[in-house]
C-alpha positions as CSV (number, residue, x, y, z in Angstrom):
1,L,156.3,81.3,298.8
2,E,154.1,84.3,299.2
3,F,151.8,84.7,302.2
4,A,149.1,87.3,302.9
5,V,149.7,88.2,306.5
6,Q,147.5,90.5,308.6
7,M,150.0,93.1,309.8
8,S,148.1,96.0,311.3
9,C,151.2,97.8,312.8
10,Q,155.0,97.8,312.7
11,G,154.9,95.7,315.8
12,C,153.2,92.9,313.8
13,A,155.8,93.2,311.1
14,D,158.6,93.0,313.7
15,A,156.9,89.9,315.2
16,V,156.7,88.2,311.8
17,R,160.4,89.0,311.1
18,A,161.4,87.6,314.5
19,A,159.3,84.4,314.0
20,L,161.0,83.7,310.7
21,D,164.5,84.6,311.9
22,G,164.2,81.7,314.4
23,A,163.8,79.2,311.6
24,P,167.0,78.1,310.0
25,D,165.3,76.7,306.9
26,V,163.3,79.9,306.1
27,K,164.8,82.9,304.4
28,L,162.8,86.1,304.5
29,L,163.0,87.8,301.1
30,E,160.4,90.6,301.4
31,L,158.3,91.9,304.3
32,R,155.7,94.5,303.1
33,P,153.4,95.5,305.9
34,Q,151.5,98.0,303.7
35,E,150.6,95.3,301.2
36,Q,150.3,92.7,304.1
37,S,152.6,90.5,302.1
38,V,155.5,88.3,303.2
39,L,157.8,86.6,300.6
40,V,160.0,83.8,301.8
41,E,162.4,81.2,300.3
42,T,162.3,77.9,302.1
43,T,163.0,74.2,301.9
44,A,160.3,73.7,304.6
45,A,156.7,72.8,303.8
46,A,154.3,75.7,303.3
47,E,152.3,74.6,306.3
48,R,155.4,74.9,308.5
49,V,156.0,78.5,307.3
50,Q,152.4,79.4,307.8
51,E,152.6,78.0,311.3
52,L,155.6,80.1,312.1
53,L,153.9,83.2,310.7
54,E,150.8,82.6,312.8
55,N,153.0,82.0,315.9
56,S,153.8,85.7,315.6
57,G,150.1,86.4,316.4
58,C,149.1,87.4,312.8
59,R,146.8,85.5,310.6
60,A,148.5,84.1,307.5
61,V,147.3,82.6,304.2
62,L,149.4,81.1,301.4
63,K,149.0,83.3,298.3
64,G,151.4,81.8,295.9
65,M,154.2,79.4,295.2
66,G,157.0,79.6,292.7
67,G,159.6,77.1,291.7
68,S,163.2,77.6,292.6
69,P,165.5,78.8,289.8
70,E,167.9,75.8,290.5
71,G,165.1,73.4,289.8
72,E,164.3,70.8,292.4
73,G,164.7,67.1,291.5
74,G,163.6,65.4,288.3
């Protein structure tokens, strides 16, 4: 999942990282404060990840979703 996250400073990026670190089912792949972009791999619902991101105090919007390489279900 790719999220657009309003990160105005390094503190915001750190808060986002901390918020995601607390979630066992979310793996942070890329955190790009300059592009205001966060890329995660997760088994959780997108809404749940967005909620975690917004708990960090930053606004978050889902930008895109890609399938897992393993292929999920039938």
